[in-house]
BAFI-3210 file (N, C-alpha, C; in Angstrom, 3 decimals, decimal comma, padded with zeros to 6 digits):
// residues 132
n [1|2|3|4|5|6|7|8|9|10|11|12|13|14|15|16|17|18|19|20|21|22|23|24|25|26|27|28|29|30|31|32|33|34|35|36|37|38|39|40|41|42|43|44|45|46|47|48|49|50|51|52|53|54|55|56|57|58|59|60|61|62|63|64|65|66|67|68|69|70|71|72|73|74|75|76|77|78|79|80|81|82|83|84|85|86|87|88|89|90|91|92|93|94|95|96|97|98|99|100|101|102|103|104|105|106|107|108|109|110|111|112|113|114|115|116|117|118|119|120|121|122|123|124|125|126|127|128|129|130|131|132]
n.u [089,955|093,283|094,534|097,710|099,942|101,755|105,070|107,229|110,009|113,102|115,298|114,298|113,336|110,640|109,520|110,000|111,674|112,166|114,636|113,749|111,785|110,254|109,469|107,636|106,987|105,548|106,796|106,452|107,224|107,083|109,392|111,738|113,129|114,017|115,555|115,936|115,409|114,691|113,544|111,922|110,985|109,791|111,099|110,354|110,541|111,283|112,542|114,763|116,189|117,284|119,504|119,975|122,684|122,144|120,193|118,527|117,901|116,215|115,771|114,362|115,165|113,946|114,925|115,186|117,838|120,070|121,508|123,514|124,222|123,707|123,101|122,474|120,476|119,705|118,750|119,662|118,603|119,076|118,178|119,554|122,090|124,295|125,329|127,704|128,432|131,389|130,696|128,521|127,006|126,696|125,065|124,350|123,090|124,062|122,875|123,598|123,970|126,019|128,275|129,266|131,534|132,878|135,901|136,204|133,778|131,678|131,515|129,644|129,014|127,318|128,136|127,138|127,649|125,458|122,689|120,851|118,989|120,666|120,510|119,465|121,445|121,379|119,815|121,079|120,020|118,830|118,693|115,982|117,002|119,903|122,739|123,351]
n.v [096,167|096,164|097,723|099,031|098,570|100,971|100,827|102,097|103,681|104,327|105,722|107,735|111,153|112,207|114,330|117,759|120,941|124,121|126,489|129,016|128,557|128,539|127,129|126,313|123,606|120,147|117,500|114,764|111,731|109,380|107,250|109,377|112,863|115,860|119,182|122,299|124,679|126,680|125,200|124,654|122,696|119,645|116,762|113,615|110,095|106,979|106,910|108,406|111,317|114,205|117,189|120,008|121,945|124,615|124,304|125,031|123,782|123,596|121,756|118,775|115,667|112,533|109,863|107,592|107,672|109,910|112,482|115,363|118,056|120,905|122,962|122,046|122,373|120,994|117,683|114,597|111,750|108,863|105,809|104,270|105,433|108,490|110,957|113,489|116,053|117,608|120,409|120,265|121,579|121,012|121,152|120,338|117,201|113,950|110,544|107,475|104,435|104,382|106,504|109,409|111,409|114,031|115,296|118,891|119,112|120,903|120,233|120,816|118,906|116,422|113,142|109,784|106,671|104,612|102,224|102,242|104,365|106,857|105,347|106,599|106,843|104,422|105,321|105,760|103,734|104,637|103,358|104,133|106,079|105,389|107,503|109,831]
n.w [052,290|053,696|056,734|057,390|059,817|061,155|062,007|064,538|064,162|065,395|064,423|062,751|062,753|064,962|065,872|066,511|067,259|066,373|065,705|066,317|068,245|071,424|073,909|077,209|079,349|079,690|078,358|076,362|074,464|071,456|069,401|067,985|068,836|068,202|069,583|068,601|069,282|072,331|075,416|078,350|081,513|081,906|080,763|079,437|078,596|076,618|074,516|071,727|072,663|070,814|071,140|069,385|067,920|068,339|070,109|073,691|076,651|079,691|081,888|083,942|082,796|082,173|080,209|077,194|075,668|074,841|072,889|073,058|071,661|072,015|074,585|077,796|080,849|084,141|085,794|084,181|083,588|082,232|080,431|078,833|077,654|077,542|075,453|074,643|072,595|070,800|070,693|073,069|076,112|079,482|082,510|085,628|086,931|086,004|085,346|084,523|082,506|080,687|079,325|076,985|076,337|074,427|073,258|074,138|074,718|077,299|080,648|083,982|085,992|088,303|088,255|087,785|086,873|086,064|086,277|088,324|090,380|092,639|096,064|099,569|102,370|104,605|107,982|111,086|113,895|117,148|120,240|122,909|125,680|125,043|124,435|121,860]
ca.u [091,330|093,820|095,396|098,952|100,491|102,981|105,907|108,246|111,485|113,650|116,313|113,665|112,870|108,992|109,284|111,139|111,313|113,150|115,639|112,883|110,569|110,210|108,043|107,256|105,806|106,126|107,176|106,683|107,313|107,593|110,329|112,974|112,763|114,978|115,139|117,021|115,007|114,495|112,594|111,992|109,902|110,223|110,829|110,140|110,475|112,129|113,231|115,980|116,316|118,961|119,625|120,773|123,710|121,409|119,196|118,856|116,876|116,425|114,557|114,608|114,877|114,322|114,950|116,211|119,218|120,136|122,554|123,621|124,914|123,516|123,048|121,116|120,758|119,048|119,088|119,449|118,831|119,105|118,264|120,665|123,205|124,449|126,337|128,072|129,446|132,083|129,813|127,670|127,302|125,985|125,149|123,577|123,386|123,602|122,787|123,106|124,777|126,758|128,593|130,402|131,967|133,656|136,905|135,657|132,602|131,655|130,721|129,415|127,897|127,612|127,835|126,804|127,506|124,789|121,438|120,017|118,982|120,820|119,673|119,957|121,814|120,375|119,816|121,273|118,815|119,320|117,804|115,682|117,878|121,175|123,308|123,939]
ca.v [096,773|095,922|098,836|098,769|099,410|102,132|100,749|103,336|103,867|105,210|106,230|108,809|112,113|112,241|115,602|118,792|122,191|124,697|127,396|130,217|128,082|128,608|126,011|125,814|122,466|118,845|116,770|113,111|111,463|108,068|107,555|110,585|114,031|117,023|120,364|123,361|125,945|126,821|124,142|124,695|122,247|118,219|115,907|112,131|109,264|105,951|107,002|109,380|112,884|115,403|118,553|120,284|122,888|126,044|124,053|125,328|123,235|123,617|120,650|117,206|114,632|111,115|109,365|106,413|108,106|111,555|113,071|116,782|119,147|122,168|123,279|121,535|122,432|120,060|116,572|113,907|110,258|108,036|104,362|103,672|106,088|109,845|111,120|114,677|116,172|118,585|121,794|120,182|122,023|120,452|121,828|119,439|115,896|112,788|109,192|106,876|103,434|104,740|108,247|109,465|112,834|114,204|116,454|120,221|119,680|121,427|119,805|121,228|118,135|115,424|112,323|108,454|106,009|103,454|102,070|102,417|105,740|106,536|105,104|107,380|105,803|104,173|106,198|104,951|103,554|104,910|103,161|104,900|105,853|105,453|108,516|109,767]
ca.w [052,336|054,910|057,300|057,387|061,105|061,052|062,807|065,121|063,786|066,168|063,492|062,283|063,914|064,975|066,414|066,242|067,722|065,367|066,578|066,901|068,986|072,613|074,838|078,552|080,063|079,844|076,902|076,271|073,163|071,068|068,304|068,166|069,027|068,408|069,921|068,314|070,414|073,770|076,052|079,773|081,943|082,097|079,316|079,738|077,230|076,654|072,978|071,658|072,163|070,169|071,621|068,415|068,529|068,818|071,557|074,962|077,485|081,017|082,232|084,301|081,580|081,982|078,747|077,094|075,404|074,721|072,259|073,463|070,827|072,614|076,175|078,821|082,608|084,726|086,070|082,991|083,912|081,025|080,653|077,895|077,050|077,339|074,414|074,784|071,561|071,278|071,152|074,108|077,548|080,279|083,649|086,265|087,168|085,068|085,743|083,074|082,351|079,582|079,068|076,173|076,209|073,362|073,390|073,708|075,661|078,825|081,814|085,033|086,592|089,458|087,278|088,475|085,733|087,038|085,689|089,189|091,074|094,068|097,297|100,612|103,217|105,786|109,039|112,320|114,810|118,169|121,161|123,959|126,651|124,392|124,167|120,359]
c.u [091,909|094,543|096,705|099,478|101,680|103,947|106,728|109,501|112,291|114,706|115,556|113,059|111,225|108,818|110,524|110,819|112,646|113,673|114,925|112,222|111,289|109,237|108,349|106,542|106,390|105,975|107,235|106,396|107,748|108,394|111,481|112,521|113,932|114,591|116,479|116,639|115,081|113,174|112,801|111,012|110,496|109,969|111,026|109,425|111,592|112,780|114,500|115,686|117,479|118,508|120,625|121,710|122,823|120,234|119,541|117,753|117,347|115,273|115,001|114,226|115,223|113,611|115,716|117,718|119,128|121,445|122,581|124,638|125,151|123,950|122,043|121,630|119,708|119,626|118,643|119,648|118,197|119,157|119,183|122,017|123,134|125,734|126,639|129,019|130,168|131,557|128,719|128,118|126,339|126,008|123,958|123,942|122,931|123,736|122,505|124,260|125,805|127,113|129,566|130,640|133,002|134,738|136,215|134,377|132,829|130,796|130,827|128,547|128,410|127,262|127,784|126,624|126,593|123,622|120,448|119,991|119,743|120,135|120,374|120,531|121,047|120,767|120,208|120,376|119,279|118,019|117,442|116,533|119,482|121,526|123,630|125,361]
c.v [096,805|097,165|098,368|099,432|099,884|101,517|101,739|102,791|104,837|106,105|107,686|109,867|112,216|113,345|116,364|120,138|123,221|125,758|128,571|129,788|128,428|127,846|125,775|124,659|121,300|118,126|115,355|112,710|109,844|108,383|108,586|111,729|115,117|118,463|121,122|124,565|125,927|125,789|124,433|123,690|120,597|117,308|114,305|111,051|108,181|105,934|107,879|110,723|113,355|116,509|119,056|121,556|124,080|125,633|124,468|124,834|123,211|122,554|119,623|116,144|113,199|110,493|108,186|106,610|109,300|111,731|114,870|117,399|120,745|122,325|122,826|121,834|121,536|118,636|115,700|112,385|109,638|106,542|103,806|104,234|107,902|110,257|112,909|115,037|117,302|120,186|121,788|120,861|121,387|120,760|121,353|118,252|115,066|111,564|108,339|105,446|103,550|106,283|108,441|110,698|112,867|115,274|117,942|120,247|120,216|120,641|120,418|120,428|117,121|114,388|110,862|107,763|104,439|103,431|102,090|103,846|105,552|106,388|106,185|106,205|105,481|105,090|104,946|104,735|103,948|104,426|104,021|104,783|105,817|107,199|108,510|110,016]
c.w [053,624|055,208|057,876|058,905|060,779|062,418|063,345|064,724|064,874|065,753|063,028|063,283|063,533|065,727|066,561|066,692|067,047|066,253|066,952|067,822|070,442|073,325|076,169|078,780|080,012|078,514|077,329|074,765|072,616|069,847|068,836|068,179|069,194|068,721|069,503|068,619|071,789|074,527|077,385|080,305|082,241|080,811|079,793|078,645|077,254|075,122|073,060|071,629|071,898|070,598|070,639|068,923|068,804|069,998|072,924|075,586|078,908|081,598|083,301|083,135|081,958|080,757|078,713|076,605|074,483|074,040|072,491|072,416|071,267|073,976|077,017|080,147|083,070|084,936|084,780|083,672|082,719|081,209|079,930|078,145|077,322|076,484|074,576|073,821|071,816|071,423|072,301|075,328|078,355|081,697|084,841|086,833|085,943|085,758|084,759|083,143|081,615|079,338|077,953|076,114|075,380|073,728|072,747|074,412|076,948|079,744|083,070|085,896|087,797|088,384|088,284|086,834|086,265|086,229|086,783|089,988|092,291|095,301|098,426|101,543|104,477|107,048|110,018|113,435|116,188|119,345|122,140|125,061|126,339|124,184|122,861|120,317]
res [m|k|e|k|k|k|e|l|n|e|d|k|i|t|g|f|f|d|k|d|t|i|i|k|g|d|l|s|f|k|g|s|f|r|i|d|g|h|f|k|g|k|i|d|s|d|s|l|l|i|i|g|e|k|g|k|v|e|a|d|v|n|i|g|y|i|i|i|n|g|e|i|k|g|n|i|q|a|k|e|k|v|e|i|n|p|h|g|r|v|i|g|t|i|i|t|p|k|l|i|v|e|e|g|a|y|l|e|v|n|c|q|t|s|d|k|a|p|q|p|a|p|a|e|k|i|n|p|g|q|q|p]
***
C-alpha cells in the first residue's frame, strides 16, 4: 500500500482560535491560520494569518501574508503583503513590500513598504584629539 503525501494548501485553514478562546505564548504554523479569539505573544510563520472581525491580537508578528479584519497591536513584518479590511484596526509598526488598506480601516502605525528591515544609520567616527 502506497502512502500519499499530504500537500500543504495555503487556501485551507489549518488552524483556528474561536471567538471565546484566550491564548498567551508563541505561535508558529504552516498552512493558514485564523484567529477570532484573543492572542497575546509572538507569531512566526511564512504562511497566511487571518485576524477575524472578533479577533484581538497583541503580538510581534513575523509572517508571510496577513489579512486583518479585527484588531492587532504590535509589530508586523510581512514577507509578502499586509491587507487591512474595512473593520480592521492596527496599532504599531508595519514593514511589508505590499500594503492594502481599505476604506474604513483604522491605522495608528509607523509604516515602511519595503521587503528589507530598516538599518540603523552609520555612526560618525571621531578621531582622538578631534573635537566633536
